[in-house]
N, C-alpha and C positions, 0 to 999 in steps of 0.2 A: 488740669481742669478732671484727671483725669480722678483724683481725691475726695470728688461727687456723684461716680456712677457709684451705680447699685453696685451689691457683695453679695456675696453669697446669700441662696435663698430668697434672694431679690431684696435685702435689706439695704439699706441706704452704704455706700462703702467708707462716708464718714463716722457715721457711727460702731460701724465694726474694727474704728481704728481706735478709736474711743473705747471700746470694749480689751481692744489685744493690748492698748497700755496700762489700762486699769492690771489687768492682767497681768501683765510686766512688773509692777509694782508691787504687789500682793504674791508672786513667787519673790520676785527677790527679798523681800520681810522670813520668805521661808529660805533661800537661802541663806540666810542670815544665819538661822536656826542650826540649818547643814554642818555649817564653816567652822563654829561654835561648838557643834556638839560631835562631830561626826570622829573628828581625831581624837576627839575623848573615850571614843567608847563608849556615847552614852546615846538616846531615843531622841531621834528627832520631832518625834508625836507625845511620848510623856516624861515630863509632866509638861502641863501648859506654858506660855511664855514668861518668863517671869528672870527678878536681878539677880544676875550671879554675884552681887556682893547683899546682897541683902534677905533672896529667896523672897520679895516683893511679888508677889502674882500679877502680873499685867493687865490691868483691864483691855476690854475690845477697842473705847472710845479711848486709846493710850497709847494702842497698836498699831494706828493706821501709819501707812509709811510713808517719811520722807515729812507728812503732815506733826506727827507726834515727837520725831528728835529737835525739831526746828522749835515747836512748842513748848518742849521743856528743855527749850537751849544744852540740845546735847548731857542730862542731865535724867538721874533716876528720881519722878518722882513722890519716892520715897525715904531713900537714904542721902537723893544728890549727892549720890556716886556720877563721874563720869559714861557716859557713855561711848564707844568706838564711833569718830569716823566713817568706820568701816559701814556700819550699819545704813549711812546716808547715802553714801557712797554706793553700793552693792544694790539700791535699789532704788535710786537715779537710775545707773548704767543699765539694768534688767528693765526697769519701764521703756526707756530709750533702745534699745536694742529690739526689742517688742514692737516698739512703734514704727521706727523705720525700716523692719523687717518685713513689718506690715505693710506698708506703703511702696516698698519694690515687690515685690513678690505678690501681696495680696489677690490684688485684682487679679492676674493674669493666672497666679497660683495658688490659691490661698490654702490646700492642703500643707505645699511644699512651705512655705513663709508659716504653718505652725507647727512644721517639723523643725525645722532651722532656730524654729523658739527653742526647744527643748533640749536641742545643740550648744546652742547659746549657754542657756544654764549647766548645762553640766559645768560644759567651759571656763563660767566665771566660778563657780563653785569650784574648781579643780586650780583654779588660777590662785585665788584665796589665802587657800586649805597649803596649797605647797609651798607660798609666801610666808606663808607663819609656822609651818612645823615642817618644810621640804617632805612631804609625800602628799602621796594622789592615792585615797579609799580605795581600794576595791568596788565600792558599791556606787563612786562615781562611775569611773572607768570599762569594770563590766560591766555597769548599767548600762554604763553610755555604747557595746557592742549589740546587746539585746534588743535594746532602744534602737540602734539605727538600723538594726537589720528588720526590724517590725514594722517600723514608719518607711522604708526603703520598701516593703513590698507594698506597703498600703497606696503611698503614693511615690509613683515610678519616674514623676519631676524630680526628685530630688535628684536622683542616679544620670538627672540628663535623658528619659528614655519615656517612653512611651505602653510598654510591655511588667507586670510584672514579674514574672520568671526571667527578664531582664535583669530588672533592677534588682530579685535577691544576689544573683552572680554577682552582679559588680559590689554589690555589698559585702558578699562571701570576698572578694577578688579582693577589695580595702584594706578587711578586716585582714587577713591572711597575708597579704603583700607589705602592709604598714605593722604591722606588728616584727616579721622577720627583716623588713629594711632595718627597723628601729634597732633591733635585739641583733642585728649583726655589724651597726656601728658601736655597740654599748662593749661587743665581744671584741672587737678591733684596736678603741678606745682604752679599752682592760689589759689587751697582750702591750700596747705602747706605750700606754702612760699610768701603769699600775701598779704605781705606788705613790704617796704624798705625806712629806717627812710635818711634821707639823711643831714649833717650835711654842710651849710655855713660859710660863714665870716656873722661874724656880720652887720647887717643894708644892704645884700644883696635886692636888687631889683630883685622883681620873678615876669614876666607878665603871666598873661592868656590872652588870646585875642582869636577869634572865632573855631579854630583848633586844639591851640595846647600851650602848656605851655614851656616857655622862663625862664630858667636858666641861668645862666651866661657863663656858658661852652655846650648847647647844648638846644638842643628844643626837648621834647617828644611830638606826635600825640595823641589826647586825644582817639585815634580810640586805640591805645596801650595801652590804659591804667584802661578807664571802660568795665566789660564787664559785668559784673551782679549788682543791684540793691545796693547791702550793698559795691559796690567799692567807693573811696573818697580819695580827696587829701585835706588832714587837716594839718594846721601850724597853731602857731598866728604870727598877723599882729600884729608887734610895729607900725605900719603907714599901712592903707588900701585903697586904692583910686579906686571908682568906676569912672563912667565918668560925674556924677555930682553930686557928692559928695564920704565926703570921713570920716574915723571911725581910732582912735587910739585906741589902745593896745586892744584888739578885736580877743578871736577864731576865724577862720576861719575853713570852707568846704563844698568842692562840690562834688554832688554828681549829676554826669551829666546820671546819667540810672533812676532815679527816675518819675516817672510821673504827673507835670512836673518837668524839671532836677532842683534841687535846689541847692545856694547858700546860708551857712548859715553865717553869722558875727552877732558872741556877740551874742542874743535873737531876733535876726532878721531874717526870713525867707524870702529870697528874689527868683524871678522865673531866671533862669542864664538864657534862654534863651531873659532876658527882660537887661541882663549885656554883653553885647558883647565884654568888655576889661574891666580889675580887674590888678591893682600891689595892689602886696604886699611888703613889706619891711621885713625881718625875717631873723631869724639864721637859722631854720631846717623845711625842710620838711618831712610830709609822706604822701608817695605813694604806690597805688597801683604797685604790682612785676608780673611777667611774664616771667616764664623761657622762653615761645618763642611770638615770635606777628602772626599776623594772615596771613602776610607778606610768614613767614614758612612752615603756613600749606597751601596757594596756593601753593608755590614752592613745597615742596615734593608733592602737589597734577601733578605739575608737570612732575615730576620724574617719577608718576610713572605713568603720560600717554604715557612718551616713554621708560620706559626700566619695566614698571611690579612691582607687589608688594613686590617681593621676595627683589629689589633691594629697596624699602622703606625702609622695615626691616632693610636693611644692612645698609644705606644711615643715620637711625635714630642712631642706635647702634654707627657708624662709628664717625657720628657728637660730638654726645656726648667724645667719648672718643677725638678724637680731641681736642674738646672744652675745655676740661678738662683739658690736658696735655698745650696747650696753654695760656687758664687765669693762672696755677699757674708757669706757666714759667715768663709772662711778671709780675707778682706780687712780683715772688724769686727775678727777680734784677729789682725791683723798677719802670716799666711800670704803673701798674694799682694797684689801690685796689680794697678789699673785695667785695668792694659796687659797684667799676665801672659798667656801660652796658659794652657788649659783646656784635656784633653784628653775629648770628647764622646760617647766609646765609651761609656766606663764608663753613662750616665748613661740612656743608647739600650738600654745594656743589663742595665741597674736597671728599666731602664720594663716593659721587653714579662714582663721577669719578675711585676710589680707583675701584668701585664696576664692573665698566667695566672693567677695567684691570683684576683683579684678585678676583672676589668676587663670580663664581662660583667655582674657589680653594679651597677660605673658605668657600663653606659652604659642598664642597666632605671634606673635612680635619675635619669638626664639626662631619659631620657624622661619617667617622670614628673612627673619639675616644669617640665620644658617644654609636657605636654598632648601631646605628639607621640608616646606610647604610646597600645597600646588601650585604652578605655574602658570 
């Protein structure tokens, strides 16, 4: 019956529920713009919404969340090119998240409900971008750190306290602990499982450009590969092409953390900064491997900013379990092999949601089982 009680400022609770749900649908529509444009380095504000195939500017009556996609049957009204179902899914998920969050927390803690909706929006955008591009942009992660700090100070109940100063301290602690915890795991994983050998079809052409490595079915930013001075990309080049010359049947080694960055081709040592482009024809590559990327570190810091340090511990453990189950399941059904990359951000996001919904129950259960709780 709480659904019908008064909400903030004396307005009917069901009216606020409707408004928050509609707001969620609109936010979901905007998140689709963010998910598409942000990884491409494009503005999320200009130009206005348009078809990426024919550049047709979408009028407002054809840009209504969910309804327009269904009305157009998933196709552009101008060129009839297909519109990804992702647009429908993101809008529906965001609307549902806002609706359920308001039902659970809106009556007693309306500010907390709104703050959690901000968190859900960031996690949804991070999840989809990581799934499609294996990156999580700083605009989402570092922006989330700032938003979590500000909202914790404004809405102390977000950190399960009543004072703003305490909430701010908890938020800062969550940022430092969350980022430090995941960065420690990243470094440990680098030490224990620091290399990955990739077998390619004979004669595969791999491109090394200024910002990343382009494989036949993937692009890996250099920032995900190089951390230590000993990190190196190694292969044997049947043919190696630089912008000014070429080599045949030579080993290749790229070390970007050296000073200056080094490119070794056969017996020659070159300055990698002076060689912005290289193509190597090869049948294998050995890459530095990470359990996580720096984007995951920053994402965990954002979760800590919103939810505190306990949530980061739970999110790390829960994401490891979820990632293992999904990875093994995909291997079992033949959808990926043991060496395939799996984005980790979506599992961190899922574990953070699980913490908000059930996390404290898990802690109480654990304390009771271990005898550490109050007797």
